[in-house]
Phi, psi and omega in degrees: 000134181285160179272130181289143179293146178280158178209156184267335183215161171249139178242126184245127171253100187275144167052059174276128176263112183249123182254133177061044172287165182282118181270347181263104185271346179191174177298345185238359183225151176205173177112343178194145179299154177293151178297336177294333178295322179283332171298315178298321176298319180298314180293322178296320178296320178298319179294319181291327176294321177298318179295332179274002177098358177263090189257001184251015176255115184247123182273128183252324187201167182216145174230153183231135175238125181260124178265326181199157178205157175215101178281133185276086180229160177225183182100169181231167179073216185285325186268136176236154177229149179289144174280104186264157177241147178271134180286158177299163179298151178288174184295337178265008175089000180278162182286128179285146180290153175273120179259121183293126177214144180255137181236152181210140173265136185232147167237104189228162168237138179247136178240126182246140167268118185233157175242121179208109181292330180295329180287347180293340181291338180072023181289119183297319180295323178296314178301313184298316181294315181294320181292324176295320177296316180297316180299317181293323180291315181299323181297340181259002184262171171247148182230122180055035180083356182255167180265135177276119188260154176285156178299155179287155172090151182288337181254008181287143181237136178294130179301135181282133173301158176221163185239141172228151180286150178224158359280156177229160177243184186296332183269357181290137182297322181296322180285325175300318180294319180298311185299316185278339174283342177272003179255152357283142180174178181225134179262143180267123177233164181271138177233056176300331180296327177295319179296318180295315181292324178294323178296317179299320180290321178296324182287348174293329180250335179228091184301336182270009181297144181246175177298327177295320176299318180293320180298315178294325180295322179288326187283343186239165175268119182253127180255140182226137178281122181247109180296154178291125183291333185265010180221131182284351181282115180293346179280352179256128182168206180204155175275132180233143178247132179282126181259123179284142179289133178087172179267084184269140182219148173285136181222163171254142185234014178149207185218152176234131180291142180263331181221168176300157181295134178269137179300156181300136176084000182265348180252119182288137178087003178295149183296320179234119183282349182258012181236136177305150187241141180221125171284128186219165174228164185287148172258134184248150175208188176246131176246168177222135172271125186223145178297135181303332181292347180267358181272131186281341181201161177300329180297334178291334180274330192275146174251142177229169185267139174228104184249145173222084184300334182296326178252006177072037182248124180226102186222163178255140182241149174221132186255039181289331183239000000 
């Protein structure tokens, strides 16, 4: 397990209402944006703060707490379909194709681990000025492909971000305040250990089982016929489904390169011709939604980046377990 980066303060953006965020986090998962989307939001916020003159705030990690969500799907029963929209006509008047995309409305709070030596002075006026700037910038940004909306009602006020000192432990008053202000809601943490233990158990009966087999096993409900122990008739028994502990979900945690990096401008159709290009695929893991009050420290909530360009590995880590 990698070591989480240290930080001097925590920055909380409470109760962000995000409309039409991207619900498809990878070719195999949907239902919530990828954690990489919030990493991108963190880096974009850091760049905009520099442009606004706040150049000494460095973002190290990010955590997400979901308070409410509404995935835009339709249909009944077991199968659901995304609510799609038709694009405007093309310039020659023909019908534009329908591109499948998933959308979701979110009510989330974001927690950042940041380093800022100026904030160590504890100057109230400094905090107030910087937080007002951050609030105004965030209101103009997009998060996970969605638009950050203003609160409902004519008298509604956007919750002001707040800062707490770090590091803190479970008994620290600031962290107690943080945990309970993030409720009700659920924080997303990494449970790679569940994937590893499931693989070990699968290999007891199927020696050729792979990590993908273990990942699929965790993601689905598997039913098994259990004969009655007190009756010799194999036809008597019941179907039982193994229930995984906790609210476990399949997630993507980054990308892995498929081929060596191509020099800038050598791949036709690349979005930016002045940036090196790499063909990559998603990295999968198992996550768990957990109540913030169960986290022992802010570091348990936060995700950080762990890159190894030599082998083409770009992933997000969380040290909750």
